[in-house]
C-alpha positions as CSV (number, residue, x, y, z in Angstrom):
1,M,49.3,-32.1,30.4
2,T,49.1,-32.5,34.3
3,S,48.2,-36.0,35.4
4,K,45.8,-36.7,37.7
5,K,48.7,-38.0,40.1
6,N,50.6,-35.1,39.6
7,R,47.3,-32.8,40.7
8,S,47.2,-34.6,43.6
9,R,50.8,-34.4,44.6
10,H,50.8,-30.8,44.1
11,Q,47.2,-30.4,46.2
12,Q,49.4,-32.2,49.1
13,E,52.3,-30.4,48.8
14,I,50.2,-27.0,49.1
15,K,48.3,-28.1,51.9
16,S,51.5,-29.0,53.7
17,I,53.7,-26.0,52.9
18,I,50.2,-24.1,54.3
19,E,50.1,-26.2,57.4
20,E,53.4,-25.2,58.1
21,M,53.1,-21.7,58.0
22,S,52.9,-19.8,61.2
23,H,52.0,-16.5,59.8
24,L,50.3,-14.7,57.2
25,F,51.5,-15.5,53.6
26,S,51.1,-14.7,50.1
27,F,50.9,-16.2,46.7
28,T,54.6,-15.2,45.9
29,D,55.7,-16.7,49.2
30,L,54.1,-20.0,48.0
31,I,55.9,-19.6,44.8
32,D,59.1,-18.9,46.4
33,I,58.9,-21.9,48.6
34,F,58.3,-24.1,45.9
35,K,61.2,-22.7,43.9
36,K,63.3,-23.2,47.0
37,K,62.3,-27.0,46.9
38,K,62.8,-27.2,43.5
39,I,59.5,-28.3,42.7
40,S,57.8,-27.2,39.4
41,I,54.0,-26.4,39.8
42,H,52.2,-24.0,37.3
43,R,50.8,-20.5,39.0
44,T,47.1,-21.6,38.1
45,T,47.5,-24.8,39.8
46,I,48.4,-22.4,43.1
47,Y,45.6,-20.2,42.3
48,R,43.0,-23.1,42.0
49,N,44.2,-24.6,45.2
50,L,43.9,-21.6,47.2
51,K,40.5,-20.9,45.9
52,K,39.4,-24.6,46.8
53,L,41.2,-24.2,50.3
54,I,39.1,-20.9,51.0
55,T,36.0,-22.6,49.6
56,E,37.0,-25.5,52.3
57,G,37.2,-23.2,55.1
58,K,41.0,-24.2,55.5
59,I,42.5,-20.6,54.8
60,I,40.8,-17.2,54.7
61,F,41.3,-14.2,52.4
62,V,43.1,-11.5,54.7
63,S,43.7,-8.5,52.2
64,Q,44.7,-7.2,49.1
65,E,46.7,-4.2,49.3
66,G,48.2,-3.2,45.5
67,K,48.4,-6.2,43.6
68,K,49.7,-8.4,46.7
69,T,47.1,-10.9,48.2
70,F,47.4,-12.2,51.8
71,F,46.1,-15.6,53.2
72,E,46.2,-17.2,56.6
73,K,45.4,-20.6,58.0
74,A,41.8,-20.7,59.4
75,S,41.0,-21.0,63.1
76,D,37.9,-21.6,64.7
77,K,39.4,-21.2,68.2
78,D,40.6,-17.3,68.4
79,N,39.4,-14.3,66.9
80,H,42.3,-11.8,65.7
81,H,42.5,-8.7,63.8
82,H,44.9,-7.0,61.6
83,L,46.8,-3.7,61.4
84,I,47.2,-3.1,57.8
85,C,50.4,-0.4,56.7
86,Q,49.1,1.0,53.4
87,K,52.7,2.1,52.8
88,C,54.6,-0.6,53.3
89,L,52.2,-3.8,53.2
90,K,53.0,-5.1,56.5
91,I,50.4,-6.7,58.5
92,F,49.9,-6.9,62.1
93,S,47.9,-9.2,64.1
94,F,46.4,-8.4,67.3
95,K,43.7,-9.5,69.8
96,E,41.2,-7.2,71.5
97,D,38.9,-8.6,74.0
98,E,36.7,-5.5,74.2
99,L,36.1,-5.7,70.7
100,D,35.5,-9.6,70.5
101,R,33.0,-8.7,73.5
102,A,31.1,-6.1,71.6
103,V,30.6,-8.3,68.3
104,A,29.7,-11.2,70.2
105,S,27.1,-9.0,71.8
106,A,25.5,-7.7,68.8
107,K,25.9,-10.9,66.9
108,E,22.3,-12.0,67.9
109,K,20.6,-8.7,66.7
110,I,22.8,-8.8,63.4
111,E,21.8,-12.4,62.9
112,E,18.2,-11.7,63.4
113,Q,18.3,-8.4,61.4
114,T,20.3,-10.1,58.4
115,S,19.1,-13.7,58.5
116,F,23.0,-14.4,58.1
117,R,24.5,-16.7,60.6
118,I,28.1,-15.6,61.7
119,K,30.7,-18.3,62.2
120,T,33.5,-16.0,62.9
121,F,34.7,-12.5,62.5
122,R,37.8,-10.4,62.1
123,F,38.6,-6.8,61.6
124,D,41.3,-5.3,59.2
125,L,42.2,-1.6,60.1
126,F,44.3,0.4,57.5
127,G,46.8,3.1,58.4
128,Q,50.4,3.5,58.9
129,C,52.8,1.2,60.9
130,Y,55.1,3.5,63.3
131,S,58.0,2.8,60.7
132,C,56.2,4.4,57.8
133,S,54.8,7.0,60.4
134,K,58.5,8.0,61.2
135,K,59.4,8.4,57.4
136,S,56.5,10.7,56.8
137,E,57.5,13.3,59.1
C-alpha cells in the first residue's frame, strides 16, 4: 500500500530527475537512476507519472523503436528534430532552419484545412547512423 505522502515524494523525485536530464531518456534510464539512488519505486508509479507529465506538456514522447520508448523535456523555445537509427536505436537531435521556415509558412494553411491549432512541431527521421551503415558494408 502506497501512502499519499510516498506518491507525492515519488512524483517530486521523478520530476527532479527529469529536470536534471540534458538529453533524451527512456523508462529504463529512470529505473537505473532510481536504483543508483537506492530509491524503491514501483514501475507503474513511473509509468503513471510519465503519462501525467506528457498530458501536462512537461515532457514529450519522442519515439518507440522495438520495446524502448524515449522521452525528452518539452521546450517551447526551439523546434528541433531527430534522426533515429533503426539498427542501434541511437537518436541524434538536429536543427534545420529551412525545414522550420517551410512548416511555419504552411502552418496557417494546415490550421485552416484541419481546424487544428499547431503549438509546436518536430520531425523524426528514421534510417541508419554512420556507424551502423559502415557495419553493413
